C-alpha positions in Angstrom: 103.8 96.6 76.0 103.8 93.7 77.8 101.4 93.5 80.6 104.0 92.9 83.7 106.1 95.7 81.8 102.6 98.2 82.5 102.2 97.2 85.7 106.2 97.2 86.7 106.2 100.7 85.2 102.6 102.0 86.6 102.6 103.2 82.9 98.5 103.5 83.0 98.0 105.8 79.8 94.9 105.5 77.8 96.6 102.9 75.2 98.1 101.0 78.1 94.3 100.9 80.1 92.7 99.9 77.0 95.1 97.3 76.3 94.6 95.6 80.2 90.9 95.6 79.7 91.3 92.7 77.0 93.8 90.8 78.8 93.0 87.0 79.2 94.3 83.7 80.7 97.9 84.4 82.6 98.1 88.3 81.8 94.5 88.5 83.2 95.6 86.6 86.4 98.7 88.8 86.7 96.3 91.8 86.4 93.9 90.7 89.3 96.9 89.5 91.5 98.4 93.2 90.9 95.5 94.6 92.2 94.5 92.5 94.8 98.3 93.2 96.4 97.5 96.6 95.7 94.1 96.7 97.7 95.5 94.9 100.5 98.5 97.1 101.1 96.2 99.9 101.1 92.8 99.3 102.4 93.4 96.1 103.9 91.2 92.8 104.2 88.0 94.4 105.9 84.7 95.5 104.0 82.7 97.7 105.2 78.6 97.6 105.1 76.3 99.8 103.7 72.9 98.9 104.5 70.9 99.6 101.2 67.5 101.5 101.6 65.7 101.7 98.2 64.0 104.5 99.3 61.9 105.6 96.3 61.0 104.5 92.8 59.4 107.7 91.3 61.6 109.3 89.1 61.4 112.2 87.1 64.1 111.2 84.5 63.7 108.9 81.6 67.1 107.3 81.1 66.9 104.9 78.0 68.3 102.2 80.4 66.6 102.6 83.6 63.5 100.3 84.6 62.1 102.6 86.9 62.3 105.4 84.1 59.5 108.3 84.2 57.3 106.7 81.1 57.1 103.2 82.2 53.7 102.7 83.1 53.9 99.3 84.3 56.5 100.3 86.8 54.5 100.2 90.6 55.4 103.2 92.0 56.4 103.8 96.1 57.5 105.7 98.6 58.5 104.7 102.3 57.6 106.1 104.8 59.4 107.8 107.0 59.0 105.2 109.7 60.1 102.7 107.2 63.3 104.2 106.7 64.0 104.9 110.2 63.2 101.3 111.1 65.9 100.2 108.6 68.4 102.8 110.3 67.9 101.2 113.4 68.3 97.9 111.9 71.3 98.6 110.6 72.4 101.0 113.8 71.8 98.0 116.2 73.7 95.0 114.1 76.9 96.7 113.2 76.6 97.9 109.4 78.1 101.2 110.3 76.7 102.9 107.7 73.5 103.0 105.4 73.0 104.1 101.5 69.5 105.9 101.0 69.3 105.3 97.0 65.9 106.7 94.9 65.0 108.1 92.0 65.4 111.9 91.1 63.2 114.1 92.0 63.7 117.5 93.0 60.8 119.0 94.5 60.7 120.7 97.6 58.4 117.8 99.2 61.4 115.4 98.4 64.2 117.6 99.9 62.2 118.3 103.0 61.8 114.5 103.8 65.4 113.4 103.1 66.3 116.0 105.6 64.0 115.2 107.8 64.9 111.5 107.7 68.4 112.1 107.9 68.3 114.2 111.1 65.8 111.8 112.8 68.5 109.1 111.8 71.4 111.1 113.3 68.8 111.6 116.2 67.8 107.9 117.0 71.9 106.3 116.4 73.4 109.5 118.6 75.0 110.3 115.3 76.5 107.1 115.2 75.4 105.7 111.8 77.4 107.1 108.5 74.7 108.3 105.5 75.5 107.8 102.2 72.6 109.4 99.8 72.2 108.4 96.2 69.3 110.3 95.0 70.2 112.3 92.1 70.7 115.6 90.5 69.7 118.6 93.1 70.9 122.4 93.7 74.1 123.3 95.5 71.7 124.5 98.2 69.8 121.2 98.8 73.3 119.2 98.9 74.7 121.2 101.8 71.3 121.3 103.3 71.3 117.4 103.2 75.2 117.9 104.1 74.6 119.7 107.5 72.1 117.4 108.3 73.9 114.5 109.1 74.9 112.9 105.1 78.5 112.3 104.6 78.9 110.6 101.4 76.8 111.2 98.2 77.1 108.9 95.1 76.1 110.5 91.5 76.8 107.8 88.9 77.9 109.8 85.9 77.0 106.1 83.6 79.7 107.8 80.8 82.2 110.0 80.8 81.8 110.2 77.2 79.4 112.6 76.1 78.2 111.0 73.1 77.8 107.7 74.5 76.1 109.8 77.4 73.1 110.9 74.9 73.0 107.6 73.4 71.7 106.3 76.5 69.9 109.7 77.7 67.2 112.1 75.9 69.4 115.0 75.0 67.1 117.1 76.4 67.4 119.8 79.8 66.3 117.3 82.1 69.1 115.0 81.0 72.3 117.5 80.6 75.7 116.2 80.6 77.0 119.4 81.7 74.1 119.3 84.4 75.8 116.2 85.9 79.4 117.3 85.7 78.1 121.0 87.5 76.2 118.4 90.2 79.2 116.0 90.7 81.2 119.4 91.6 78.9 120.9 93.6 78.8 117.6 95.9 83.2 118.1 96.3 82.4 121.9 96.8 79.8 120.9 99.6 82.6 118.6 101.6 80.9 115.2 101.0 83.1 112.6 100.2 82.0 112.1 96.6 81.2 109.1 94.4 80.4 108.4 90.6 80.2 105.1 88.3 79.3 104.2 85.1 77.9 101.2 83.4 80.0 98.6 81.8 78.9 96.3 78.6 76.3 99.2 77.7 75.8 98.9 74.1 77.8 100.9 71.7 80.6 101.2 74.1 84.2 100.7 73.8 87.4 99.5 75.4 88.4 103.1 74.8 85.3 105.0 76.6 86.0 102.7 79.9 89.8 103.6 79.5 88.4 107.0 79.7 86.2 106.3 82.3 89.1 105.4 84.8 90.9 108.3 84.0 88.2 110.7 84.3 87.5 109.4 87.9 90.8 109.8 88.4 91.3 113.0 87.2 87.8 114.1 89.0 89.5 112.6 92.2 86.7 110.7 93.5 86.5 109.0 97.1 84.3 106.4 96.1 82.7 103.9 93.4 80.3 102.1 92.4 80.0 100.7 88.9 78.8 97.4 87.6 77.6 95.5 84.4 74.8 97.0 82.5 71.9 94.3 82.3 68.8 95.1 80.0 65.3 95.9 80.9 62.9 94.5 78.7 60.4 97.8 79.0 63.0 100.5 78.1 64.6 101.6 74.9 67.9 100.8 75.0 66.5 96.9 74.9 66.4 97.9 71.2 69.9 97.3 71.2 70.9 94.1 73.1 71.9 92.5 70.1 75.0 94.8 70.5 75.4 93.4 73.9 78.4 91.5 74.8 77.4 88.0 76.1 76.9 87.9 80.2 80.5 86.1 81.1 82.6 89.2 79.3 80.1 91.8 80.6 81.0 90.3 84.0 84.5 89.6 83.3 85.4 93.4 82.0 83.4 94.7 85.3 86.1 92.5 87.4 88.9 94.2 85.1 87.7 97.7 85.8 87.4 97.4 89.5 91.3 95.9 89.4 92.1 98.7 87.5 90.5 101.1 89.3 92.0 99.7 92.4 95.2 100.2 90.7 94.7 103.7 90.0 93.3 105.0 93.0 94.5 102.7 95.6 93.0 103.9 98.9 89.3 104.8 97.4 86.2 102.7 98.3 85.2 100.7 95.9 82.2 99.0 96.2 81.2 95.2 94.9 77.4 96.2 93.2 74.6 93.9 93.8 74.3 93.6 89.4 77.4 91.3 89.8 75.3 88.9 91.7 73.2 88.4 88.5 76.1 87.1 86.3 77.5 85.2 88.7 76.5 83.9 92.5 79.7 84.9 94.2 80.0 87.9 91.9 80.4 90.2 94.7 83.0 88.1 96.5 85.2 88.0 93.7 85.0 91.9 93.2 86.0 91.5 96.7 89.5 89.6 96.0 90.3 92.3 93.3 90.0 95.4 94.8 86.6 96.4 95.8 85.9 96.9 100.2 82.2 98.0 100.3 79.1 95.5 99.8 75.8 96.6 99.8 73.3 94.4 101.5 69.6 95.1 100.5 67.6 96.3 104.2 64.8 97.8 102.1 61.2 96.4 103.5 60.8 92.9 101.7 57.8 93.9 100.2 58.7 97.0 98.3 62.2 95.1 96.8 60.5 93.7 93.5 59.7 97.1 92.9 62.8 98.7 92.4 63.4 96.8 89.1 66.3 98.9 88.0 66.9 95.5 85.3 66.1 92.1 84.5 67.0 89.3 87.3 67.7 91.7 89.8 68.6 89.3 92.8 66.3 89.3 96.1 66.9 87.5 98.8 64.1 85.1 100.2 65.9 84.9 103.4 65.6 87.6 106.7 68.4 90.5 106.7 69.7 88.5 110.2 70.2 85.3 107.9 71.4 87.5 105.0 74.6 89.1 107.5 75.6 85.7 108.6 75.7 84.3 105.1 77.9 87.1 104.4 79.8 87.1 106.9 81.0 83.6 106.1 81.2 84.2 102.5 83.6 87.0 103.6 85.4 84.6 105.8 85.9 82.1 102.7 87.6 84.6 101.0 89.7 85.5 103.6 88.0 89.0 104.6 86.0 90.1 107.3 83.1 92.7 108.0 84.4 96.0 109.5 81.1 95.7 112.1 80.3 99.1 113.8 82.6 101.1 111.6 81.7 103.8 109.4 84.4 102.8 107.0 85.2 106.5 105.4 87.0 106.8 102.7 90.9 106.5 103.4 91.6 108.9 100.7 89.1 111.5 101.2 90.5 112.1 105.2 94.2 112.3 103.4 92.8 115.1 101.2 91.0 116.5 103.8 94.2 116.3 106.6 
């Protein structure tokens, strides 16, 4: 079917999505233009900030793709103190970020649960309940999710990484700790608890096909997510998946495929929040801005204390700014202005999709 016909009839079957993921030239420009119009119509040109706090790189998981996997003994492990996290929260609040995202390796201990719980309550106290908080702390029990929700977390990002169980077990060990079924159950628990629930996938994995990616998009629509954080797969030399480096698409194709995934998700789910992930900058300096132009509406500037940032090393060539947080914010504001967008200062930027479903 012709690309214009697919877009005009909104016939987004798996076969048509797979076709759209392979377009180039004028057809690709038509896809991006259509996604941009959908974005403007539903979420406008305001970009919301989530100050990213990389809380800890200690992880009990052994995912085959991740630089902070448990068995990587060359990683210098750290965990921010309560005060370091809360200082970052204060910076975000005082500088109009509206929200922070607390991200960490996966741990399920009582001590970890209590530490996150304390930070949430203190963050609410020191900001008079004004700061929005996204957590990305892996699989937990429904009881833990509920506890954190009641203490102030509003959003939770738990990436499925691949909605294909077969592919999932090519990038994770097949054991009780890395269970596809448990991942799905955790996502269900998040929705049940009342979070704005987000997920996402890696794009350009070894063994991954366009059909896998089409199914990923349909999974997110069927699951009715409120937000998404997805980006290109970038290899890490100290991971098992690195042995399959020869199977990877060239960097430019992985980047381009990631943009198409963002555009298609915006078309399929017009009013959700979509993050322009940091990994896009690894491929192209203005990669995040290009994603914003064709669908994304959330940015996550890193506000982790600088001396920890190199240790949260998920993938090779992770962008680490040498500027101050204040200078990074000014630069970001200027970059967005150049593409006709503005920062939604002091706005939490909650998912319109979530609000619609809860009204």
